[in-house]
N, C-alpha and C positions, 0 to 999 in steps of 0.2 A: 418104282420108287416107293419105299416102304417107310414105316415109322422109324425103323432103326436108322435110316439115312437122315431123317429129320433130327433124331437125337444126336447123330454124329455131327450134323450141321451146327446144332446148338453147342456141342462141346468144342468144336473148332472155333466158333465165334467167341466163346468165353476165353479160349486160349489166346486168340488174337487180341481181345480186349486186355487181357493180363499183360501181354507183350507190349501193347501200346502204353498202358499205365506205367510199366516198368521203365520204359525208355523215355518217358515224358520229362522227368527231372533233368536228365543229362541233355536232352534236346533243348530244354528251356535255357540252360546255361550257355549253350552255343549260340542260341538265337539272341540272347541278351548281350553277349560279348560283341557280336558282329551282326546287328539287325538288318543291314541292307545287303549282306553278302549273298552270293549264289548258294552257298551251303545253307544259310538260314532259310532262304526261300524254298530250296528243295526239301528241307526238313519240315517246313510247314505244309507243303504240298503232300509229301509222303505221309505225314501224320494224318492229314485229312483223308487221304485214300485208305489208310489203315483203319481209321475210325468208321468210314462208310462201309468198307468190306466187313469189318467185325460186326457192325450193326445188322448188315444184311444177312450174315450167317445166323446170328441170334434170332432175328425175326423169322427167318425160314424155319428154324427149329421150333419156334413157339407157336406159329399159326399156319394153317393150311393155305390161307390166302389173305392178302391185304389190298386195300384200295389206296392208290396214290394219284392225286390230281384227277380223280374220276375214272381211273383205269384200274381194273382188278388184276392183280398179279398172283399167280399160284406160287406156292412155297418154293418150287424148283426154279422159277423165274427170279425170285428174290435172291435165292442162293447163287444164281448165275451172275447177278449184279455183284455179289460178293467176290466171286472168282475174278471178274474183270477188275474190280478195285484192288484186290490183293495182287493181281498180276501187274497192274500198272505201278503199284507201290514197289514191287520187286524190280521192275525195269527201271524206275526212277532211282532207286537205291543203288543200282548197278552202274549208272552212268558215271564215267570216269571223272574224277575231280583232280586230276593230276596225271599220273601215268596209267596207261591201259594195262590191265592184268587179266589173267584167265578167269579169276573170280568175278570180275566186273562183266566180262563177256557172258559167262554162265548165268549170272543174275539177270542180265538184260534179256537173253534168249529165253531163259526159264520164265521170266515174268511175262514176256510177250506170249509164250505158250499158254500160261495160265489165263491170260486175258482172251486169247483166241478160243480156248476151251469154254470159257464162260459165255462168250458171244455165241458160239455154236450151240451150246446147251440152251441158251435163252431162245434161240430161233427154232429149236426142235422140240416138239411136244412129245411127252412120253407115250408109250404104247397104251392101249386100253387096259391091258393086264396090270401094268405098272401103276396106272392112275387109280385103278380099283384098289390096289394094295395100300395106297397112301391114305385112304379114308379111315 
């Protein structure tokens, strides 16, 4: 795990934040039109997941480790949280709100794949060589 991977994480996080900001206005209009609908609830949940995932990627790119609730996480663990959040966002976005389509299936399966990758990456420490490169 090298510095270039941390820079890539920062770039992805900023891209995800830009996507979140770009979609915010249209999401607000839908939420305000139908505040209690399933679509509004899923938009709020998806927005929260996108924001958490984006922040995790940015934090992983900016610092080597952070402390959350007394627990120290390495940058790659924080990045893994980002993968899980973005994966859950994709899966939630792909849930059918009407008819089932191939795009919905691909989004759900792809999102679950992202989340599984993030979980596995979180549970697996990098090798000693990779850890030395990240310093």
